[in-house]
N, C-alpha and C positions, 0 to 999 in steps of 0.2 A: 504494500500500500504506499501511496505517495505521503511523505510527512509534510503536511501544510496545516496552516493555522485555521481553527474552525471559524466559520462565519455566521453558521445557522445552529441554534440550539433550542431545544424545547425543555420545558421544566414542568411535570404533571400536566400535561396538556390534555385537555377534553375536547372533542371534536362532535359535531351534531348540528342540529337545526333548532333555532327558536321558533316554536309554534305559536306561542302567544306571550304575553308579558308574564303569564304565570306558569307556563308550562315549556319545558325544553325536551327535545328528543335526542338523547345521548346516543352516538354511533360507538365511540371507543374513548377510553379514558386512561389516565396514567401513563401518557406518552413521553418518554425521555430518550431522545435521539439528537444526533449532531451530524453536521456535514461540514467539510473543510475545503479550503482553496485547492482547486486542482482535482477534486475527487469526483469519480463518477459513481453515483450511488443509486442501486436498483431496489426498488419497493416491491416485494412479492407478497401476495396473499390471496385467498380463495375470493371468488365473486361475492359481492355484497358485504365484505368484511370492513369496508370503509376506505379503500386506497384512494379513490378520487376525492372523497371528503377531506381526507388528511392533506393532499397535495393542493386543493383549493384552499384549504385553511392556511397552509404554509404559505402560499402565494398572495395571501390577504384578500382573496376574492369572496370568502365569507368568514365571519367572525368565529373565534373559539369560544366554546361555552364557559371554559375557565382555563386556568394555567396560563403558562408564558410561551412566547415565541420571541426569541432573542436574535436580532439580526446585527451582527458586528457589535454585540454587547449592548444593544438598544432594543427596548421592547418595540415590537413591530407597531403597535397602535400609536406610538409617538411619531412615527413618520408621517408626512403629508402624502397624499395619493401619488402626487408628481414624483416624489422622491422614491416611493416604491416602484413606480414604473422605470425608475433609472437603476434600481437595484435588483429587481426580480422580474423574469420574463416567464410567460406561460404559453404552453401548447395544448390545447384541449384534444380530447379524443375524437371529437366530432370533425368529420372531413369538411373541407372547405369547397363550396361548389357555387361560385358567383359568376354569373355570365358575363363576359366580356372583360374580366378582372386579368391583367397581365401578370406574368411571374415576377417582373420587376416592380409593380405596382403593389403586389402582395408583400413582398420583401420590405418595401419602402415605408409600409405602415409601421414598421418597428422604429422608424426615426420619429414618431409622433412625440414622444416625452422631450425630445431635444429641438423641436422646431416651434415656430411662434404659433398664435391661435389659429391662423389660417393654414397650417400644416405644410407651408410651401418649402421644398427642398432647395438648399443651397448647393453649391458645387462640392462642398465638403460632405454634405449628406450623401450625394450621389456617389462619391467615391467609397463612402462606408458601405452603402447598398451593394455597389458592384464587388466590393471585397467579399461581402458575406456570400453572395451568389458565387463567386470563385471557390471559396473555402468548402462549400457543399458539392462543387463539382456540377453546377447548372449553367455554366457558360454557354452561350448561344440560345439558352432558352428564355432570355429577358422578355422577349415580345410574344411568347407563346401563351395563349389563354390557359388559366390554371384548370379549367373545366376540360381540357384537351390533352393534359399530360397524365402519366400513370400515377398511381397510388404511391409509389416509392419516390417519384419525382416531387409529388405534391408535399410529401413529407419532408423531403429535403428543403423545399422552398419555405415550409414552416419553420425549419430550424434555422434557415438563413435569416428569417425575420426577426428571430430572437437575437442572432448575432448582430443584426442592424441595430437592434434596440440597445446594444452595449451594455448589458446587465452582467454583474458578476455572478449571479445565480440564475439558472435555467432550470425550469420545472416542466416536465412533459408527461402528460397522461397517457399511457399506453401508445407510444410513438410507433409501434410496430403492429398494432392490431389488425390492419387490414393488408398486410404484405405477406409474400410467401417467404419460405425459409432464407433463400439468398438475400432477399430484400431486408429482412429482419437483421441478419449479421451485418449487412452494408450499413443500415442505419446506426446500429449500435457501435460499429467501428468508427463511424464518423463522430458519434458523441464522445467516444473514448479518446480519439486524437485531439478533439477540441478541449477536453478537460486537461489532458497533457500538455498541449502546446499552448493553450491560452491562460490556463490557470483558473478557468471558470469552474464553479461548482454545479454540477450538472446531476439532476435527480429525475429519474424516470421510473414509471411503473411498469411492470410486465408480467405475464404468465410463463415467460419461457425462462425456467430455472437454469437450464443447461448454458444459455447464452450469458445470463447474469453471473454464473459462477465463473465463467471464463473472461468475460470482459470487465466486470464492475471491480471498483476498488473496495467498495462496501456494499452490504446487503442490509436492508431493513426488512426483516421478515414478520409479517403480521400474522400472529396466530391468535386463536380466541383467547382474549384477556392478557395478552403479553406480546410486545415486539421484541424479537430477539435480533440484535444489531452486531455487526462485526465484518472484518475482512472474509472474503469467501474461504480462504484456507484455514481460518479459526472457526468459522461459523459451522462447517461440516463437522468438526470435533466436539461440538456442544450436544450433549445428549438429548435435548428437547428437538433439535434439528434432526439427528439421526432417527429418532423415534417416529417423527412425521413421515420421514422418508420410508420407513419400513410400511408404516400404514398405506402410504401411496403405493408401494410395491404390492401389498396385499390386494388393493383395488385395482390395481393393474392387471394382476394375475386372474381375478375374478372375471374380467372382461375378455380373456384371450379366446375363450371358445376352442375353435378348431385352429386357430392361429398360436404362434409363440412368440415371446419377446425375451431378449437377453438385456438384463439391466445392470449397469455397474453402479455401486454405492459404497458408503463406507459403514463399517460394523464396529461400534465400540465394544461390543461384548467380547471381542477377541483380541484387546490390546492392540488397537489401531491397524486394522486390517483393510486392504482394498478387497472388494468382494464383487462377485458377478452372480446374478441369480437367473435362473432359467424358469420362465412363466409359461406354463401351457396347460391346457385341459382345465382351466379355472382354478388353478393353484400355483404355488411355487414347488416346482418339482425337484429342484436341487440347487445347491449353491457352492461356490468354490472361492476359497479365501487364500489371500497371500499377504504376507507382513509387509507394510510399508517400509520404504528405505530409511534405515536408521541416520544416514548421512546423505542430504539431499544433494550434496556437491558431486557424490559418486553414484554412477549409474552402472551397475553391474548385477544383474539379476541371478545369475548362478551363485554369486557370492553372498548377497544380501537378502534374497527372498527365499522364504520356506513356505511349503504348502500348508493348508489349514487341514481341518479334520472333517469337515462335511463332506468332501468328495476327493477322491484322488484325481490329480491332474490329468490322468490318462483315462478316466472314466467317461464314457461316451454317452450322451443323452439321446435317446430316440424320441424325436418329435415328428409327428405325422409321418413315420415310417422312415425318417432320414437320421442317419447316425451323425450326431453333432458334437464336436469337441470344443472346449473353452479354455482359454488361458488369459493372463492378464501380464501386461508389461513383459512380453516375451520378444526375442529376435525371432522374426517370421522366417529368417533365412538359415537360421542355425540348423545344421543337419542333425544335431544331438539334442535339441530342446524339446518341449512338450509338443510344439506344432507338428514337427516332423513325426514324433513318435505317435501322435493321435492318428496322423495320416497312414502310418505303418499298421495301426491297429484297426484300421477300417473306417476311419472318419470320412464322410462324403461332404461335411462342411465343418470348416474350422473357424471359430469366432475369437478374435484376439483382441481384447480390449486395451487401448493405449499402447499398442505394440510398436516396437522400433522398426522402421523401414531399412535400417543398415545392417550389413552383414555382421555377423559375430566378430568381435576383437578389434573392430575398426573404431577405436576411441577417437581418433582424429576427426573421423567423418561425424561422429555423434557430436562433437563440439561445434562443428561447423553447422 
C-alpha cells in the first residue's frame, strides 16, 4: 500500500435518510474508515447494504444522520458547497444519455466550480479539459455525441469530467456496472494509474472482488453490522473475511448443478494456506491446500511449499466424466512437478492456479 497522508476520515458515522422531523431511517451506523492521498479504495458489499448511501454521504450529496466526516481534519459540514465541489467529485452509477451532448462538453462540466456564474470557459479551462480527455485515452472523441459512444467510453468520459474538476478526492458509484470483463479491468486500471500518478484519493464501489483484490490499495468490506477495512493482502488474513469467503464458496457450490467450478481462496484453519476447492454436483467435492511462502522474496515451490491433508496433489477429481487435476503455484513446464505427474496419472484436464509460465530453474526469467 502507498504510504500517504489521510485526507478523509469518519468517526462513528451513521448513514440513512431523514423521513421527517421526528423520524430517521438508519441504513448503517458505527462507520470508522479512512482514505489517504494516492490511495485507490474499493468499497465492497452485497446489494442493499448501503454502499451507494455511504458514498453519497461521503460526497456530501446527502447528510449524515450522526457522527463525523473529516476532510483534511475539518468537519465536512463546515465547508461551503463551492468548496466541497473543489475538493470532492462524484460519478453516479446512472448512465448519462443526453441528446447532442458532446464528449468535450460533458468533460467541461467538471470546470463549473472554477468558472464564473455564466460558466464560460477560458483558455486555461479548455487546456484542463483537453488534458483530462488525454489522460483517459479519449483523444479524437471530443466532438462525438455521448449517446453514440460505448458504455466503456462513456465511463471514461465521466472519469475525465472528475479530472477536469481538479478535486483531490474522486468518488465513483459502481463505475464498471455496465461493462464487460475487459472493460471492467480497463476502467479500474485507469483509476489505479490516476491514484498512483496524480496523488488523488479515489474511492469506488464494486461487486468484483477479484478486481478489487488485485488493483485496490485498500478495501472497505461492508458486512452486516461491521465494515472491515485494510489492504487486500492484510484483509484476506482476517478471520471474518475468510469466513465470508467460505460462505460464498458454499453458495457457489450449491448452484453448480451439472457444471463445475474451481475456486482459489485462503484458509486460516490450516495456518495460512493457499487453497483450491472443486465445486460440483451442488457441493464442495474436494480441496487442495499448500502452505504460503514463508519468504515472499523467494519463489521456489519445491523448497517452500508442502501439500496439505485434504487431498493428495495427485488425486484426480472426476467432474462430468472428465478426470481433472489441480495444483497451486507450480511450474507448468517442470517434467517432475504435480502437473506432469497428474498427466501421467491420466488427467484429461489440469487446472493450475497462479502457475508460473517459466521453465523450472530459470530464476533469471522469473525476476524479469
